[in-house]
C-alpha positions as CSV (number, residue, x, y, z in Angstrom):
1,M,-16.5,-5.6,-14.9
2,T,-14.5,-7.8,-17.2
3,T,-14.1,-11.5,-16.8
4,A,-11.2,-12.5,-14.7
5,T,-7.9,-13.2,-16.7
6,T,-5.8,-16.3,-16.2
7,A,-3.8,-14.0,-13.6
8,T,-6.9,-14.5,-11.3
9,A,-7.5,-17.7,-9.6
10,R,-9.6,-19.0,-6.6
11,N,-9.5,-21.9,-4.4
12,A,-12.4,-24.3,-3.7
13,R,-14.0,-21.8,-1.4
14,G,-13.8,-19.1,-4.1
15,V,-11.3,-17.1,-2.2
16,Q,-8.7,-15.1,-4.3
17,T,-5.4,-16.9,-4.5
18,E,-3.5,-15.4,-7.4
19,G,-3.0,-11.8,-8.4
20,R,-5.1,-9.6,-10.8
21,S,-3.7,-7.6,-13.4
22,P,-3.2,-3.8,-12.9
23,E,-6.0,-3.1,-15.3
24,E,-8.4,-5.3,-13.4
25,L,-7.3,-3.8,-10.1
26,R,-7.9,-0.2,-11.5
27,E,-11.1,-1.2,-12.6
28,L,-12.0,-2.5,-9.3
29,V,-11.1,0.9,-7.8
30,S,-13.1,2.8,-10.5
31,H,-16.3,1.1,-9.6
32,W,-16.0,0.4,-5.9
33,G,-14.3,3.6,-4.7
34,A,-17.5,5.6,-4.9
35,E,-19.7,2.7,-4.1
36,L,-18.1,2.2,-0.7
37,E,-17.3,5.8,0.1
38,L,-20.0,6.3,2.7
39,A,-19.9,2.7,3.8
40,P,-19.0,1.6,7.5
41,A,-15.5,0.5,8.1
42,E,-16.6,-3.2,8.6
43,V,-18.4,-3.3,5.3
44,I,-15.3,-1.8,3.4
45,V,-13.1,-4.6,5.2
46,E,-15.7,-7.4,4.2
47,W,-15.6,-6.2,0.5
48,A,-11.7,-6.2,0.5
49,A,-11.7,-9.7,2.1
50,A,-14.2,-11.1,-0.4
51,T,-12.5,-9.4,-3.2
52,F,-8.9,-10.3,-2.7
53,G,-8.7,-13.3,-0.2
54,E,-5.4,-14.0,0.7
55,R,-4.0,-11.4,-1.3
56,F,-5.2,-8.7,1.1
57,C,-3.2,-7.6,4.3
58,V,-3.1,-4.7,6.8
59,T,-0.3,-2.4,7.7
60,S,0.2,-0.8,10.9
61,S,2.9,1.5,12.5
62,M,1.5,0.5,16.1
63,G,0.5,3.8,17.1
64,D,-2.6,1.8,18.1
65,S,-4.1,-1.5,17.1
66,A,-7.8,-0.3,16.2
67,L,-7.4,-1.2,12.5
68,A,-5.8,-4.5,13.1
69,H,-8.5,-5.3,15.8
70,L,-11.2,-4.3,13.3
71,V,-10.0,-6.1,10.4
72,S,-9.3,-9.3,12.6
73,K,-13.0,-9.6,13.5
74,V,-13.9,-9.9,9.8
75,V,-10.8,-11.9,8.8
76,P,-9.3,-13.7,11.7
77,G,-5.6,-14.5,11.3
78,I,-5.2,-11.7,8.7
79,D,-1.7,-10.7,7.7
80,V,-0.6,-7.5,9.5
81,V,2.8,-5.8,8.3
82,F,4.7,-3.9,10.7
83,L,7.9,-2.1,9.4
84,D,10.6,-2.7,12.0
85,T,13.0,0.2,10.9
86,G,15.5,-0.3,13.7
87,Y,14.9,3.2,15.0
88,H,11.4,2.6,16.8
89,F,10.9,3.6,20.4
90,I,10.7,0.8,22.8
91,E,7.0,1.4,23.3
92,T,6.3,0.8,19.8
93,I,8.0,-2.5,19.8
94,G,6.2,-3.4,22.9
95,T,2.8,-2.5,21.3
96,R,3.7,-4.7,18.4
97,D,4.5,-7.6,20.7
98,A,1.3,-7.0,22.6
99,V,-0.8,-7.0,19.5
100,Q,0.9,-10.2,18.2
101,A,0.0,-11.8,21.6
102,T,-3.5,-10.8,22.0
103,V,-5.1,-10.0,18.6
104,N,-6.0,-12.5,16.2
105,V,-3.7,-11.7,13.5
106,N,-0.6,-13.1,11.7
107,L,2.0,-10.2,12.5
108,L,4.8,-9.8,10.1
109,S,7.9,-7.8,11.3
110,I,9.6,-6.6,8.1
111,T,13.3,-5.4,8.3
112,P,15.3,-3.4,5.9
113,V,17.9,-4.8,3.7
114,Q,20.6,-3.1,5.6
115,S,20.9,-3.1,9.6
116,V,21.3,0.6,11.0
117,A,25.0,0.0,11.4
118,E,25.3,-1.3,7.9
119,Q,23.4,1.7,6.7
120,D,25.7,4.0,8.7
121,A,28.7,2.5,7.3
122,A,27.4,2.9,3.6
123,Y,25.8,6.3,3.9
124,G,27.4,8.0,6.9
125,K,26.0,8.2,10.5
126,D,22.6,9.3,11.2
127,L,21.2,9.3,7.6
128,Y,18.0,10.6,9.1
129,K,19.6,13.9,9.8
130,T,21.6,14.4,6.5
131,D,19.0,12.9,4.2
132,P,15.7,12.0,5.9
133,D,14.0,11.3,2.5
134,L,16.7,8.6,1.6
135,C,16.5,7.3,5.2
136,C,12.8,6.7,4.8
137,K,13.3,5.3,1.5
138,L,15.7,2.7,2.6
139,R,14.1,1.7,6.1
140,K,10.3,2.1,5.2
141,V,9.4,2.5,1.3
142,Q,11.4,-0.1,-0.1
143,P,10.9,-2.7,2.4
144,L,7.0,-2.0,2.5
145,A,7.1,-2.4,-1.6
146,A,8.9,-5.7,-1.1
147,A,6.5,-7.1,1.7
148,L,3.3,-6.0,-0.5
149,D,4.7,-8.0,-3.5
150,K,2.4,-11.0,-2.8
151,Y,-0.6,-8.9,-2.2
152,D,-3.2,-7.0,-4.5
153,A,-4.4,-4.8,-1.7
154,W,-3.7,-3.6,1.7
155,A,-5.6,-1.7,4.5
156,T,-3.9,1.5,6.0
157,G,-5.0,3.4,9.1
158,L,-5.3,6.5,7.3
159,R,-7.7,9.2,8.5
160,R,-8.6,12.5,6.9
161,A,-9.0,14.0,10.5
162,E,-5.3,13.4,11.0
163,T,-3.9,16.1,8.8
164,H,-5.0,18.4,6.2
165,N,-2.6,16.5,3.7
166,R,-5.0,13.6,3.9
167,V,-8.3,15.3,3.5
168,I,-8.7,13.6,0.0
169,A,-7.5,10.3,1.1
170,P,-10.0,7.7,-0.7
171,V,-11.6,4.9,1.1
172,I,-10.7,2.7,-1.8
173,G,-7.8,4.1,-3.9
174,W,-5.3,3.1,-6.6
175,D,-1.6,3.5,-5.6
176,A,0.1,3.9,-9.0
177,K,3.6,3.5,-7.6
178,K,3.0,0.1,-5.8
179,G,0.5,-1.1,-8.3
180,K,-1.8,-2.0,-5.7
181,V,-5.4,-1.1,-4.3
182,K,-5.1,0.8,-1.1
183,V,-8.0,0.5,1.2
184,S,-8.6,3.1,4.2
185,P,-11.5,1.8,6.0
186,L,-11.2,4.4,8.8
187,A,-10.7,7.3,6.4
188,R,-13.9,9.1,7.4
189,W,-13.5,8.5,11.1
190,S,-13.2,11.6,13.4
191,D,-11.1,11.6,16.4
192,E,-14.1,11.0,18.6
193,Q,-15.1,7.8,16.6
194,M,-11.6,6.5,16.9
195,E,-11.6,7.2,20.7
196,R,-15.0,5.6,21.2
197,Y,-13.9,2.4,19.2
198,I,-10.7,2.1,21.2
199,V,-12.6,2.5,24.7
200,E,-15.5,0.2,23.8
201,N,-13.3,-2.6,22.5
202,G,-10.3,-2.3,24.8
203,V,-8.1,-1.6,21.9
204,L,-4.3,-1.6,22.5
205,V,-2.7,1.8,22.2
206,N,0.8,2.7,22.3
207,P,1.6,4.6,25.5
208,L,3.4,7.2,23.9
209,V,0.0,8.4,22.5
210,Y,-0.8,9.4,26.1
211,D,2.6,11.1,26.6
212,G,2.2,13.8,24.0
213,Y,3.0,11.8,20.8
214,P,-0.3,11.7,18.6
215,S,1.7,10.7,15.7
216,I,4.4,8.1,16.3
217,G,7.4,7.5,13.8
218,C,10.8,6.7,14.3
219,A,12.4,7.8,17.6
220,P,15.0,10.1,16.2
221,C,12.5,12.1,13.9
222,T,9.5,12.2,16.5
223,R,8.9,14.7,19.1
224,R,6.1,15.6,21.6
225,V,3.3,17.8,20.2
226,A,2.0,20.7,22.4
227,P,-1.8,20.9,22.9
228,G,-3.5,22.6,19.9
229,E,-0.6,21.8,17.5
230,D,-1.3,19.6,14.3
231,P,-1.0,15.9,15.5
232,R,1.7,15.3,12.9
233,S,3.7,18.4,13.6
234,G,6.0,16.3,15.8
235,R,7.0,14.2,12.8
236,W,10.4,15.6,11.2
237,A,9.9,18.9,13.1
238,G,11.8,21.8,11.8
239,T,11.8,20.4,8.2
240,N,9.6,20.5,5.3
241,K,9.1,17.0,5.4
242,T,5.6,15.6,6.3
243,E,5.3,12.0,5.0
244,C,7.7,9.2,4.9
245,G,6.8,8.4,1.3
246,I,4.6,5.4,1.9
247,H,1.5,7.4,1.2
248,S,2.7,9.7,-1.4
């Protein structure tokens, strides 16, 4: 691996404090992606924390707090980014507040530039109906990109078992659009592994999960899922949309 450039700096404890160049980040992904593919989730998090230091964070949609809980054991006080779109179920906001109160993380609630009312005035009422891709862009994609500006890498809760579209989600990947390293420590976890971790660790779970919502997004764009359906079939039901754009 190349020697760190002037864009890379560490504090007295050797923890990463300034950003790496895109070339350096891609090189890390190229080397460590295959190396860590079969590693336990905790080892993947340990690598990310040691490699990126304060420039590593977690994102969470608050379907559950498994990822935040796991990372907090390795990196107490880790930044956890939550996108408060203005359209969330009250149960999702309640889960966020409970995580903030009980898990050793620094929870950051990120809001879009425009309130829902301001967006309605600018683009017409209920943009999620008329142009759901633009709504997601304004309320999720752009706010996340701005929030991640001070980080080189972030951890997501993506799991390949959740949907066929995520089968190839790498444990350590490169997000070219954001110019960031995308870490998915739980990518290889099965539904059974996830459930076991939740039970054994008393992990907070959004109550909607037990009410027919295995995948939870904004309230207007999420419906209950019938037994046997794809867990994400309740997202943007009746449309061809399957992702908000954050992971595409």
